[in-house]
N, C-alpha and C positions, 0 to 999 in steps of 0.2 A: 183625595188621593193626589199623588204626584205623577203626571204624565209627561213623557218626552216624545215628541213627534220628530221623526227624521225624514227629510225628503232626499232621495237619492237621484232625483231627476236633474241632470247637469247640462242638458243640451240647450235649454232656454231659461231665461230668468223666471218665466212662469208659463204654465200650460194647463190644459184641462185636467190633467191628472193631479194637479195641486189643490183643486177645489174641495175634494172630499176630506182630506186630512185637515186642511186649514179651517174649513167651516166646522168640522167636528171639534177641533181644538178650541175654537172660539166658543162653541156651545158648552163644552166642559168647563172652560174658564168661567163662563157666566153662571154655571151651576155651583160654583164655589170651590172647584178643584184647582190645583196649581198646575200650570201648563208651561212647558219649555219646548223650544223648537230649534233644530239644527238643519240648516239648508246650505247648499253649495254657494260659494262666493260669486257675486257678480258686482262689477263696478257701479252699476246703478240698480239698487234693490227694487224689486217689483212693488208696486203700490199696495198690493195685498199684504206683503210682509210688513210694511210700515203701519198698515191698519191693525195688524195683530199686535204690534208693539204698543200702539196707542191704547189698546184695550188691556194692557198690563201683562202681556205674554212676553217672556224673555226669549229673544231670537238671537241665535249665534250663527254667523256665516263662516263657512270653512271650505277648504278644498277637499273633495272626496277622493278616496283611494281608488285607482283604476281597478275594476272588478276582474280583469284578466290576469292580474298578477297572482302567482302561486303564493300560498301562505308562507312557505319557506323564504321565498324571495322578498315578500313584503316584510317579514320579521327582520330580515337583514337590513332592508332599506329604512325601515321606520326608526331604527336606532339613531339615525342621523336626521330624522324628520321631526323636528320639535313641534311643528304646527300640528301634525296628526296626533302626537302624544298630548298636546295641550287640549285638543278637541275632545279626546277620549277622557282625559282627566276631568274636563268640564262636565261631560256626561255623567261620570261617576259622582261628582260633587253634588249633582242635583238629587241624588238618592231616589231615583224613580221607582215608583211602584209598578209601572208598566211602560213599555216602549213600543211605539208603533212606527214601523219603517215603511215608507211609501216608495214603491219601485215603479219606474217607467216600464222596464222589461223585468224578466224574472230574476236577473242576477245583479241588478244595479246596486242594491244595498247589501250585497253579500258580506262585505267586510264588517259592516255594523252588526249584522245578524250573528256572525261568528263571535264578535266581541261580546255580545249579549250572552251567548252560551258560556264563553270563557269566564264571565264575571257574574254568572247566576242572576242575570237580569231577565225577568219574564217579558216576553215580547210577542208581537204579532207582525205580520207583513201584508202589504196590499200590492197585488200585481195588476197593472193597468193595461198591459199589452203583451202580446206574444205573436210569434210568426213561425210558419212552417220551416223557413230556411235557417232558423237560428237554433240548431241543436248543440247541446253542450258535449264536449269530449268527456271521456271517462273520469278524468280527474275533477273537472268542474262538476259533473253530475254527482259524484260522491259528496262533494262539499254541499251542493244544493239539497240533496236528500237529507243530509244531517240537519241543516238549518230549518228546512220545511217541516220535517217530522218532529223536531223539538219545539216548534212554535206552539204557543197556546192556541192559536188559530191562524189559518192562512186565508186571506180574502182575495177574491178575483172579481173583476167587474163584469165578466161574462163566463158562462158555463163552458162555452167552447174553448176558451183560453185555458181554463182549468183542465179540461180533458186533454188538450194538446200537451200541456206540461207533464201530465201523468204519462202520456205516451213517450215524450222525450226522455223522461227519467226512468221509465219502466217500473214505476211504483204507483200505488194508490195513495192519494193524499186524503186520508180519512178525516183529518182535522181541518178541512177546508169548507168554505161556503161562498156564495155569491153575494156581493153588496152592490148597491146602486149609487151612482154618482149624483150629486146635486145639479141643478140646472139654473139657467139665468133668464127664464121667462116666467110669467105668472102661471100657476097651476090651471087656472080657468081662463087662460088668455083667449080673448075674443078679437081676432084680427080679421077685418073684412077681406073678402076675396078681391084681389086686384083686378082692375080692368084688363080685358084681353084685346082691346081695340088695336093696340100696336104689337100684337103677337104675344107669345109666351116667353116668360123670363125665368131662366134657370139660375139657381144660386149654388155655388160650391163653397161651403163654409168650413174652412180648414186652414191650418198653417200651410204656407207655400213650400211644400216639401214632397215632390213627386214620388220619391222612393217609398214613402209611407202613404200619402194621400192620393196618388195616382192621377194628378191633374193632366199629365201628358196623355193619358188614355182619352180623356175628354177632348183635348185639343185635336188629336188625330181624327176622332169621330166628327167633331164640328167642321173639320176641313173637308170631309167627304161631300161630294156634290149633292147627295140626297139631303143633307142637313143645311148646306149653303142655300138651297132653294126654299127653305122653310122659314116662316117668321118666328125665329127662335134666337134669343141672345143668352149669353152666359156671363154672370157676374161672379168674380172671385173675391171672397171676403176672408181676410187674414193677412198675415205677414210671415216672413221667414227669410233665411239666408240664401234661398235659391230663387228669389224673385226675379233678378236680372236675367238669369238663364231662361226662366219661363217667359219673360217678355220677349226675349230673342226668338224663342220657339214660336210664340204667337205671331210675330212679324214674319218669320220664315214661312209659316203656313198661311199667310195673308188673312189673319183673323183679327187684326187690330180693330176693325169696325164691328166685330161681333162678340168680342170678349172685353170685359171691363175689369181692371184691377182696382178694387174699391177699398183696399186696406182694411184695418181693423175698425169695427163698428161697436160701440159700447152697448147700444140697445139692440138686442137681437130681434125684438118684435118689429122694429122698423124695417128690418130686412124682409120679413114675411108680409109686411104691408104692401110690398112692391114686387114680390116674386111668387111664382106659382108652384115651384117644386125644388126640392133639394136633390142635387146629383153628387154622389160621393163614391168614386171608383177606387176606394182604398185597397192597398195591397196587404195591409194588416191593420188591426184595430184592437181596442178593448171594447168599450161601448161608447161611441162618440157622443159627446154632449150635443153636437150639432144635430144629430138625428133625433134625440129625445126632444130638443127644443122645437125643431121643425114640426114634429108630430103633435106636440102640445099646442102649436099654433095652427093645427088643422091643415098642414101641408103634406102632400105625398112625398115620398122619398124614393129615389132610384139608387140602390147601393149594391155592393158586392157581398158575397156570402163569406165574410170574415168576421172575427170577433163575435160580438153579441148582436150584430145587425139582424140576423134571422130569428133571434129570440123575440124581437119586437115586431117584425114585419111578416105578415102572411102574404106570400107572393101573389100578386094579382088582386088582393082584397084590401089590404091596408098599405100597399106600396108595391115596389117591384125589386126583386133580388136577382142579381146576375150570379151565375154559378161560379165564376172565377174572375179575378182581376186582370182580364185580358181585353184587348180592343175588340175582338170578335164577340166575346161573351157580353161585354157591356153594351156594345152596339146593338146586339139582338134584343137586349132587355130595354134599351131606350126605344127601339122600334115598337116593341109591345106596348110600352107606355104611350108612345105617340099615337098609335091606332086607337087608343082609348082616351084621348085627350079631352073629349067632351065629358068624361066621368071624373076628371081630376079633383074637382071640388068635393064630390061625394066620397072619393077615396081618401081625401084628406080628413074628412070628418070621421071616417072609420079609423084612420090612423090615430086621431086624438083619443078615441074610445079605447083603442088597443093599448096605447102607451100609458094611459091613466090606470088601466088594470094591472100593468106590469111594473110600474115605478111608483113608489109612494110619494106623497105630497111633500114630506120633509125628510129626504134621505140622509142628510148630514146629521140631523138630530137622532135618527134611528141608528146610524153608525156610532155616534158618540155614546148612546145608551148601551149599545152592544159591547163596545170597548170597556165601558164601566163594569158591565156584568161579568165579562171575562176576567178583568183585573181583580174583581172582588172574590172570584172563585178561589184564588190562591192566597188571599190576604188573611 
């Protein structure tokens, strides 16, 4: 069959949300199907895209249409937008049997989904994140209801985000289901517990973007006298366009000696060879790869109750879940974890058991087979 994968994630050249569709695309290609990919343009393509090309997948880079434009306005503008027309003509020339649109938020790929409806192309979409503060207005909601209800299937990486979108739209998405993201550690990873002789080391593994990942909440807590007096350090793993502002905040709070900006690390298991716990005070999420990977490495996690975090963690048993992404809530949860610090190793082992029960060993292959099954239903 002929599959087209469309990534609508345009904030970064690559992110965790890209792993599911890209690995599923590679799996289908290896199974003998023809795979084509459309992604937003970046001056320096991500290495993962180059790898797809090397495996014979046709990759087209283009500029996505802003999702906030009304259909009427877009139709007027696109008459003079040759690039958009060329991109869509390219899509039609591939004669796809099935289209999969990967969205960061629920509306990122809306224009592509509407194009699929207008040209009778069977499609599915994947939603990787949602947040309480991003409600659509009536016009946007009407468009979203149309594309979601006409999809062969709508996928969400967490059930909580699916339920949130149903509340935001005021409809039931009966054609939806939850899918799991792939991860970048071994399924049976055996990472020795780090020494505690020099204190406990926390790791925040996330892009450097406080509006999403909430690192500023951590900074405020680490600056409080109670935490200054404890043998605890924080390492930040990741990159992003807000790094300089975060460094200034760390300096302003006199945390330069207690917080380390470690950048991006290719081997996730090396992080957990030297750190005892994941701290992730996110303001919104899908289901973070960092959480799944930390749990597979038998490390406890302290997270907020957003996205799919509470789907994996039983509070107090396999990790700790703060009720809300606020400084007070997350501080209270960190205090609960601190009081049980002698149990962290055992809680980490319970976390590994829990995540292996919730997430399959080969999620990208499972997703690829699911797409194939859905595509064949209409062929």
